[in-house]
N, C-alpha and C positions, 0 to 999 in steps of 0.2 A: 403432597409427595408427589413427583412424577418419573413412572418406571417403564421403561423400555424393557420387554420381556422377549430374548429369543428372536427379535423382529427380523423380518425377510422380504427384501422387495426385488422382485426382477421389473423390467422395464424392456421391453423390446426384446427378448432372450437373453439379455445380459444380468447379471445379477450385482445389485447396488447395492443393500445393505445384507450381510450373512450372519446370520444367526446374532445378532447386533444385542446387547443387555445391556444397562445401566441404570442406576436411580439418582434421580438428583433431587437435594433437600427440597423439602415445602421452604418457599420464601427464597431460595437460592439464586443467585445471579448467576448464568452459566453461558459463557461464551462456547458457540460449537463452531469449531475449525478443523481444518481440514485442506491439501491440496485440491485444486481446481479441477471439479470433475469427479470428486471423492465421492459428492453425494449428498452435500448439507441441507441443501434445498430440499432432497426428496424426504429424509431425514422430517425435516421443518413440516413438509405438508402432510406426511404421515401421522405428524403428531393431530393436524386437523383435522383431520380424516377425508381429505383431499386425495389421497392413493391408499389404498386398500392393500395391506400386505397379504404376503404368498402365505408367511408365517409369521408366529406368535402376534404379538400386539404393543399397544402403549396405554398403560394404564395410569387414573387421573381420578382424583375425588370427584364423585357426582355433584352435578350444578355446578362446577366449574365455569366461570366465563373467560372462554379462549379469545384472544385478541389479535389479529394475523393480518397486516395492511395486502389489501388486493393488489393484482396485477397490473390492473388497468387503471390509469390514474382517473379521479372525480372529472366533468365536464357539465356543459349548461352554463344557465344565465344566474344561479345560484353565487354567492358570494363566498367566500373562503372561509367568513365567519358563519356565516349559515351552516353552511356545510357541516365545520366543526360542531356546533351546537346539536346539529341533526345525528350525530354519531351517537350522542347518547338516547338511545330508543328509548327507553324508560321515562324518561324526564319528558322528552316529545310527545308521547304517550299520555302521562298523566296530567303536561298542561293540557294537551286538547280535551281531556275530557272533563276537567274543572271549567271548561268553557259553556260544557254542554249539560253537565252531572245537577238535576234537580233536589234529588235524594240527601238531605242535612248531614244522615251520617255517613255514608260515601263520599259526600264531599269533603267531611271532616281526614277520614282516613285518606283520600289523597293528597288535603294537603299536610299530613303530618308526614309522608310519605315523601312528598318534595322538600321537607325541611332537614328525613334524615338522610336523604341522600345532596345535599347541598345546591338543592336544582337555583335555588335565587342567586348562588355567587357563580354559575356555572358561565355567562357572561365573562365574569372578570378571567375566569381560567382559560376562557375559549383563549381570548384575546393576549394573554400574557406569554401562551403557547406559541400562538401565530408570530408575535412580538419575537420570541427567543428564537423563531425558526425562519427569521428575515420580513416578515410582512408590518409593515408600517401599518397607521392607522387610514392611510388613503387604500393601499392594496388589498386589505381585510375586504371593504366596500366594492371592491372591482369585482366582475362577473368571471367565474372562471375560465371560460372562454377565450380571456383577454390574457392569457398568462400560458408559456410555453411547458411543454411535458414536463420539464426537473421542477418548475414553480408547482404543476400539479400536483406530482407527486409529495411535494410539501405536504402539502393540504392534507391529503390521503395520509402522511405520517402525524399533523397534527389533531387529525379526527382519531385516530388509533389511539394517540399517547392519550386524549381528553378524555376516552369511553373508559379507559382507566379499569381493563380487563384484569382476574385474577392471576391469568398466565399470558404474557404480553411475549409473543413471538414477533422479531424483527432479523429479516434478511437484508443484510446489507444497509442498516439505512442511513448512512453516511454519505452515498454514493453521488446523492443530488443534492450535498449541503454544501458549504464552503467552511472554512476554517473555523469563522466565529459561530455558525449556527453548528458544527459539529462540537465544540467545546459547551456551547448550552447544552445539546443532547447529553452529554457526559452527565453534566450537573444533574440533570433533569432524574435521568439515569440513575444515578447513585443516591436519592431519594427516593424510586420508586417504590410501593408498598406492597408490590404482589410479587410473584414470582415470575424471573426474566430469561429468555432465550435468546440469546443474539448471535446470528450469523456477522461476524464481522471482520477485514482483516487490518484492522487499523491498531498496531500495537497497544497506543496511549490507552484507548478505547476498554481494550483487552485486558490493560493495566490498572485503568482509574475505576471497572466499573464491575465487572464481574468476580466470584468470589469463588468460581470452578472454572475450568476448561475441560468441555467434551471433545476428545479427539478423535476423530473419523477417519480410518486409516484401511485402505485392505476391505471394505464392509463391514470390521469390527469397530466399536465405540469404546473408547477407554477415560476415565472419567478420574482427574487431577485438580488435586486442592489448590486454591490463588489464582492468582492473575497470569498473563502470559510470561514473565519472565520464572515465576516458579515453574510454572509448566517447562519453558524451555530447560531448565537446571535438571527437573525431573528424567524429562525426557533423554538427557545426555547421559545422565547415570545409568536409565533403565540401558540405552546402547552400548555403554560399557560391559553393565552386568551381562546383556547378552550377545555382545562379543566374546568376552570369555566364557561363557559356557557353550557356544558352538566352535571356541577353539577346543573347549577339554572334550566335547561331545567326539570332533573330527579325528582327535589325537585318539580315543577309546575307540573310534570306528574303524582307525587303521591298525588299529593292536587286533584288533577281533578280525578282520581281512586276513593279514597277516598268520593270524594262529590257523585259520581254518586253511588257508593253502597250506601250511606245512602239513598240519597234520591229520587231514580227513584221509588219505590213503593208508596210512598204518591202522592197523587193527585195534589196536592197544588204546590209541588216542580218537580214536573214529567219534565214539560213542561222544567226548568232550566237544568234538569239532562241531557233532551232529547241535549238541547244545547253545553253542555259541553263535551257530549258524542262525539258530532260533531268535537268540537274543539280541543278534543285528535286525532280524526281519523287523522285531518289535518297536526297536529305536525309532521314533519319532523326531525328521529331521529339525532341526533348531532355525529357523530363516534367518539371515542376520538384517539390519536397517539395510534397506537401501537409498541411495541418495538419488534423486532423480536427472539422468546427464543432459537431458534439454533445457536446464535450468542454468541458462545461461544469457550473460549481456558482455559485451565487448565493444565497448564505442570504440572505433578507430582514431585515433590522435592525430590533427595534422603534422604531416612533416614539415609545413611551411610556416614557418612563426610570422607571424605581423606585429609591426611595432607599434606601443597604444598609440593613442585609444583607437577601440573598433568601431565603436560609434559614439557620437555626439549628439544629444538636442538642444537646442540655445530657444526657449522660449516659445517651442514650438505647440502645435493646438491640434490636435486628430479626432476628426469622428466620420460618421458615412453621411450625413446631408447637408451642405451648403449653409454654412452660417448656423451651425448648428454642432458644434463642435462637445465629443464628449469628456475629453480631457486637454486642458488650456493649462499654459505657463508650466512647460514640460523642460526642466534642465536636469540634463542625466548624461552622466557619461557612463560606458561601460570597457574595460578593459581586456586583454584577452587571459588575464587570469582571475578575474571575477564569477563568484558563486553566489547570485542574486536568486532572492525570493519576493516574488511579488504578492503582498500581503493585501487583503480589503477584501470586503462581503461581494460576492456575486453582486452584478450588477453596474459594479461600482466603475469599471472598465478597464482591467485587468488583461483579457482575452485582446481588447482593443489598444493597448499599447503591447501587448504581444505582436500582435499583428503589425503595427507598424516597423517596432525591431526588426519585422521577418519580411519588410519591405513588401508585405502584401498592401499594405494603407500607405497613403502619402500626405505629410506634413501640411493642414491647411493655412497655416502660418505660422512663424518661427522658422527655424532655419535644423535640417537633420542633415549631417555629415557623416557618413561611412567609410569605412577601407573598400578600395576599389576591388581588391583581390580577396574579399571575405568570404566565405561559403558560410551560409546557416542552415542547419535542422530543424526543422520547425514539425513538432509532433502534436496532432490535436486529436479528441477522441472522433471526428468526423474520418479523418483515415483509416480508423480502424474500421466504422461503419460501411464504408466504402470499398472497401478490401470487392475483388470479386470472387464470392464463393464457388463460382466452378473453375479456377482458375488454382493453381499450384505457388508457394511459396518459389521456386525456381522460376515459374514461368513470369510472376511479377520483377520477382529482380532482374530476370532477363532481358524486359523491354524497358527497366529504367537503366540498364545498364549498358545498351547497345552498344557496339564496336568493344568492348571490352572480352575476356578470354572466358573460354568455360570455368578456367581453373577459379579467375579471379570472381566468377559469381558465386560460384561454389563455397569460396571462404569468409565473402562478405555474411553470405546465409548461416555459416556454420559459426561466427562470431555469434549470432543469436541462437543457439543450437537446432538451426535446422540442417542436419545434416543428414545421409542417407537417403530412408525411406521419407523422412519428415519433410525432407523438400520438394516431393514431386506427393505429397498427400494433399488431397483438395482443401482451400482454404473453410470452404462449409463445416468439413469435419473436423478443424482445430477448436480450442478451446478459447475462451474471451480473451485468456492470457496470453496464448501461442501467437492470437492475432496482433494484438497488441504488440507484440515481440517481433512479430513480421514487420508492423508499422514502423515500429524504429530501427530495424535492418536497412529498410527503405531510405528513409530519409538522412540517414549518417551513411551512405555507400560513397562518400565523396570528402571523407573523415573532415568536417566542417569547424570551422574555427568557434563557430558561437553556437551552441544546441538552447534551442527554445521549446521548454515542454510544458505543455498546457494538460491538466491530470493525466500524468502519465499512470499514475497506479490505479485507477479506476477497476481495470480486470484482470489485479493481477495478486495474489495471495501474499500472505505474510513473509513465506518462503523468498518469492518471485521477488517481492518490495527490497528484500533486504541485499539482495543479490545486482539489483538496479542500484540498491546506494552506494557498493562495494563497487559497478562497475563507474559511476558516475566522480567516483573519490579517485579510480585510475584513469579518468579522461583528462588529457591538457590541457582543452579549450575553455574557454567563457561555458558557462551555465547560466540560464534564468529558467527558474520554475515558478510554476505556478499551483497549488496543492493544498488539500484538506488534509494532509499525512503529515500530524507536527513532528513522529518521528523521523519520515523522510528530510523534514526540513532542518532539522536540529544538525542533522548528519551529514549536508550537503550543500546547507547555503549559509556563508558567513558574514554577506552583509539582506539588510532587509529594507525594501523598498517598499511605502504603505500608500497605493492607493484609492485615495479618496478625497470626498468635496473636490470633485472635475481636475484633480491635477496629482501628481506621484512626487514623491518627496523621502528619502533617506529617513528610516525610523532607527531611531537612535536607540538601541537594548536588545535584548535575546529574544527569542522564540518566548520563552516564558515572562518577561516584562508583556511582551504583545500578548500573553493569553490573557496575565493581571490587566491588562487596560481596558479589551474589549470586555471581559467581565464585569467591569465595572469596578475592580479592587485597589483603590487608594488613588487619591488624588493624584499623588508625583509621579504612578507612571502616566496619568492620562497629561498631566502635564509635559511628561517627557515626549506623547508621540503628538503633543500639539505644534504647530507650525511655531517657529521662533521669531523674534520680535521683528518685525520690518527691517530690512537692509537692504542696502546697494545691493543690486542682480549684480552688475559688475565686478564690484569688489568681493561677492561674494565668492564667486566663481575663480577670479584671481587667487583667495584663498585656498579654495578646495584642489585649485590646479598645484599650487606651491605644497601641498600638504599632501597628493599624490608622487609630486616628482621626491620627496624629501623619502618617501618609501619604497619609492621604483627600485632601488638599490638593496635595501634588505629584502624585498618580496624576491628577486633575480638571485640573490645568495640562499634563501631559502628553496626556490625550486631547483636549484643547481645541486645543493645536497641532499635534497630529495630523492632527484634521478641517480644521484649516485650512492642511496643506500638501496632504492630501490635496483642496480645493477650488481651490489654487493649481495644483495640478498637472492639475485639471481643464482649468482657464481656459487653461495654456500648451496642452494637446493642443487644447483647439478652435483658438487660434490656429494651432499647424501645421498642422491639416484645412483650413483658409482659405488657410492660405500651398502649399498644396501640392496641395490638391484641392477647391477652393473650389465643384465644383458639390455636393459634400455637407455644405459648412458654414453654419455659421449667418448667416443673411443679414444680420443687422448686420456682422459682420466680414465678409462676402464683397464688400462696398462697401467697405472701407478700400484705402488703395496698399497697397503691398508695404512701402513705407518705413516708414509709421504700425505696420503690421502689426509689424516688427520691432522697431521702439521699443517699444511696448506689449509684446510677449516680454519684452527684456531685463530689462524695469522688476519684470515679474512673476518672472522667473527670480532677481532679485536679492533680490528681498523672500521667494522661497522658500527659497535659501539662508540667509537668516536666521533663517524660524521652524524651518527642519531645524536649524539649530545650535543653538537655545533647545530645542527638544524632544530632542536627545539631549543638554544640559545635565539636563534635569527626568528622564528616565530613569536617568542617571548618581547623580544625587541621592537616587532611589527606592530603588536599588541599594543606595547607601552606608546611607539611613536602615535599610535592612531587614539591613544585615548587624550 
């Protein structure tokens, strides 16, 4: 069991953890979650003794072997395979001793211990872990210095998993992984024999791996049984109970204040009034759960709709060195209403394809046609890292929106939560999630027709990711996403494109089908993902074009119905505001009686139900046509 006892940690004069207490059961797999900046990494560093507590402490059984991934990536001439094997220090020491030991009894003890710790199967285990994290046999034998920082961090993760500690601590382990490696990691952690504490913003990992959620908020920790979905249900119930308790307390407080005001001056009731005053003073206020007003994403939709297609690739090739294409034989069409997820392992060319579609690379061969009026918003992690830390969000946006009014600049920042003082805060003082939101605000300032997002969730917590998904679903342009967040892909993409084998092709199936394919479950799924039988390319393009034309009318009808439903919902919301908060309502509605408002709302609700039914029928027709 791991016990957090009244833990208080202060950094730079700020209290990060405030008498936090919780007991994690032995062998439990716990997801440590909380908003960015809440102190998750601080708590994990306190677990390994890297940060000293100001008060309280953390207790665990003696001789617990704790594993925590180092912040610095390994480097040097050693290979990934050698680095992972060396992570088991006991094995390395015993093998070294077995080479020099001359005492037969001592040598026998050494070999017995080597057998006990499965030392002779270690090379096979190390290779399996490295393969799971994306290192093929050739890569396992290359020097560490030949890899990028992201791949080196994968080696560090592999070494940690191989060392098999009693308590495994992971701080956002999937940040440097692609979807394939993330799925392998989930499978590995599900069967991990020791205790696990993982900081993660991956909803699927938190649902599939952990059996407890430790929620960190306001310096306090609360332990919930179950995965992330169970935590959300329990938190919602707790919020409702808290709101009810606060409302009851507020009513009681109002009654006490009123009694004291009316009875303090009269001699006959002064004593009772004093008693109630003491009762009021002892009353501990119940704080309501607050929502973060800065958790905002609002992508401006293009006002000028373009006719399909936005982009077509015809047997195109793309790469960086002449005569050495990364991707070839690219036949791809992107329409204004497409929602595409690019799948495939890191290094297969997903980013290269994204850069081609963003016009940052030109095709080496074949043809690429794009609408001349198309605007593209392209997000990468480099944009987040290259923001000027000494500047402010307002300064960044003012430069890129040169010639626009201060109101327009402020409005674009407000779409992403940078209003008031937040707009003039130095970027260096913003969290990673806030910097990511600023980068998204900058690349969408011109209301792009095509939004290309390359790993947009790396700095975002679970709540921010959910807000991003909702914003994408409310955006009217085309979207192309590269992400290892399966939950986001499931909710945001309706078309999957697999980048593999030096080309890209549509994947015929769902995200679940793809997960089954990459984990090797079922020959049928693998066959589904494999290229179809060779077919005449021109005939295939003609057939695809006819199929898209047949669906165009259905898609337009569905889009019109969706927009109509949104307008009706907005009108109903305006009436609700007039009924329950007249001061902030539309003046025209505020003049109506409650009866008129209720009658008007009933008619709109009936119309909305009819429109939504028609919309669902249209979506089903699209699915049927695509089948």
